[in-house]
N, C-alpha and C positions, 0 to 999 in steps of 0.2 A: 487408576489413571496410568497411562503409559508415560506421560510427562506431567510434572507438577505445574510447570509454567508454560503457557502459550504466549509467544510474542507475535502478535498479529500485525501485519500491514493493514492499512486502512483502505486506500483506493484500489478497487478492482480485486481485493482479497476479501474484505469484510462488507463493503458496500459497492454498488455498481456505479461508481461516480464518473468514470471517464465517459461512458456511453450517455449518461443522463445529465452530466454537468460540464465536464472539462472539454469534451469534443465540441458540443454545441457552442460553448463559450469561445473556443478558438475560431470556429467558423464565423461567428458573429464579428470577432475582432478582425479577421481577414477580410470580411466584406467591407470594412472601413479602411484598412491599411494596405491590403494586397488583394484587391477584388479579382485579379486574374488567377489567384491561387485557391484551389479547393481540394485539399488532399482527401483521398478516400480514407475511411475509418481504419482499415487494416494497415495502410501505409503510414498513417499517423501513429499507430501503435508501434510499428517498426521503428519510427524515428524516436519515440519515447524510450524504446529499449536501447537503441544505438543511433545517434550519439548521446541521447538524453534530451529531455524537453527544453532545458535552457539552451543547450547547444543548437538544437533545432531552430529555436527562435532567433538566436544571434547569428548563426553561421549559414543556415539554409534559407530561412526567411529574411535574414539580414535586417532585423529590426534594430533601430538605433535606440539610444537611451530614452528619449521621449516616447517612442513607440512601445518600448518595453513597459514603461509606466502605464501607458494606455492599456496594454494587454493585461497587466496585473490588476488594474482597477476594474476592468470589464469582467475579468474572471471572478473577482471578489463579489461583483454584483450578482453574477449567476449563482455563486456559492450561497450568498445570503438568501436568495429567492427560491432556491431548489434544494430540497433535502433528498439525497439519493436513497433508493431502497436497498435493503440488505440483500446480499447475494443469497438466493434461495437455499435454505438449510443451515445458514450460519447462526441464526437465532437458537436453533436446537443445540448446536455445539457449545455455544456460550452458556446456555442454561444448564446443560449437563455438566460442564466443567466447573461452573460455580457451585452446583449442587453437591459435587464430590469434594469440595474444598480446595479446588485448584486456583491458581493465580492467573489472571488475564491481564496482559499488558499490550500496549500498542506502540510500535515504532513506525513512524510515518513521516513523509514530507508534507503532509497536510498540517494545518495549524490546530493547536489544542482545542480552541473554542469550537471549531467545526467538528472535530472528532467527538467531543462531548455531546454536541447537539445531535449528531447522527446516531450515536449510541442510545441516547435517551429516547429518540423517536422510534428506533428500530428494535431496541433490546430492553428498554426501560431500566437501564442500569448504566454504570460507568466502569471503565477499566480500573484495575488497581493502580496502574501507573501509565502515564503517557509520555512518550518522547517524540514530540512533533517538531516541525520546522523551527518553531520559536525556541526550542531548547538550545539552539546554537550549534555552530558547525562542529565543535569538538564533542558534542553529545548526540548528534543525530546520525542516522545511517550515512555512510557505512562504518562509522566508528562503533567499536564493540562496547562503548561506555554503558549503554542500557543494560546489556547482559550482566556485566560485572557489578553494577550498582544493585540490580534486582537480586542477584545471587547473595550479595552481602546483606541486603535488607531482610531477606526472607530465609537466610541460612540454607541456600540451595547449592547443589553440586551442578557442574556443567551438564551432566547427563540428565538432569531434571528439565532441561529446556528443549523446546523446538521453536524455530523461527519459521513462520508461514508467510510467504511473500510471493508476488508475481513478477518482481523485477530484480535486477542485479544488485542494487544497493542492499537489499535484504540478504541476498546470497553472500555478498562480501562481508556484511556484518556478522553473519553466522560463522563464516570461515575465519574471520579475524578473532572471534571469541572462542572457536573450537566447539561449537554446539551443532546439533542436527538442523538441517535445513530442508524444508518441504516447499516445493514449487506449487503455487496456487494458479492453475492454468484454466480455471472454469470461465473466467471473463477475459482471457488473454488470446486474441486472434493472431498475434504476431508470430509468423513462422520463425523469425530470427530468435525470438525469446524462447519459443518451444524447443528449438534445436539446442540452444545453449543449456536450458534446464534439463533436458533429457540426457545430455552428456555430462552434466556437472552436479545437479542436485542429488541429495541423498535419496529423495523419493519425490515423485511427481503425482499430482492429483488433477484429474480433468473434470471432476464434479465434487461438490461439497460432501455429498453422501459418502464418497470413497474416503475422504479425509475423516469423517466421523467414524467410519468402521475402523480405520487405522488407529485412531486415538483411543477408542473405548472398547474395541472387541479383540 
């Protein structure tokens, strides 16, 4: 193994959740709250990168407090009803890394229960550790907390880690911790995101097969 521990993002890195769940949920929400607004998928992904999804909702869509509650509850309904598929090739990476005795962790802004469900459905296993949205602001990305806690728990050096993520929160976490960062661009159509990652990430991957070769060959 090139890296003993993979810290994987969840949405659009491990599973194809924006295309299959998050974007359809947003369009459904807007059909009720802002029927005159229908962002194209790539534009929506640009907003998710900059300024970020929460800021997109509050500043660009101008959703108020009650509307944000509606958005969240509607999104939760979609999440409960739809299990996103794994990004093609990710199951093989997870299987190979586990077989070689590696550690697999998830740092994500998704909630732990959803991550566990998606891993069970797609990979028939669970990560060694999960740091989801429900971990709290001081422990979730972009905080480096996850890296340092995993290093202590498993007696790892910082050189043993690689963070694999499609958005800037993962990049910031890796930089804050001083570990390698790989940009997962296989499900990321945002030109803003790609330009940033190409200029700042340690390494970029446009398909999962290229990541697999990098990790194991």
